[in-house]
C-alpha positions, 0 to 999 in steps of 0.5 A: 500500500502506498500512502500519500500526504499532501501539503501546501494548500491555503488561501491566496489572492488572484495572481498569487502563487502556491506550491503543493507537495506530496510525499509517498510512503509505505510499500513502494516498488516504483512510482512510474507516474505521480501527479495532481488532480483537482475537484472544484465545487460542483464539478467532477474531478479532473487531471491537472498534471502528471510526471513520469519517473523519467521527467515526462510531463502532461498538463491540462490546457487550463494550467499550461504556462502557469503550473509546473510539476516536478518530482524528487525520485529519491524522496518519492515526492511530487511538487506542483508550483502554481503561479498566476492563480485564478479564481477558477483554480479554487478546488481540492487538489489530490495527489496521485501515484501509480505503482505497479498499475495501481493508483493511490490517492491522497486525501486532498488539500484545499486551494482557495483563490480569492478574486 
């Protein structure tokens, strides 16, 4: 079992920045993919960004150019640097990790962007 612990959420004004972190622990073989999804109030959960062990990244169109995903493989940790935040970015952000084709989810961290 892989456990994920997110941190870094909070309240920020529009145009501001936040950095989310997610550390994986437990019985880890190889976290081929780590990333972030988010769920805004009244909306379905959706992909924000993912990154592979080799550093290949994928972003939702809505965050391209504003968010940057990175990871520290030695620490089994993934980061999400969020710049130029908008009110539409308000959501609960969930960390994910894929290990041996099984996806684990964190409990989420709330990001609130005030306009």
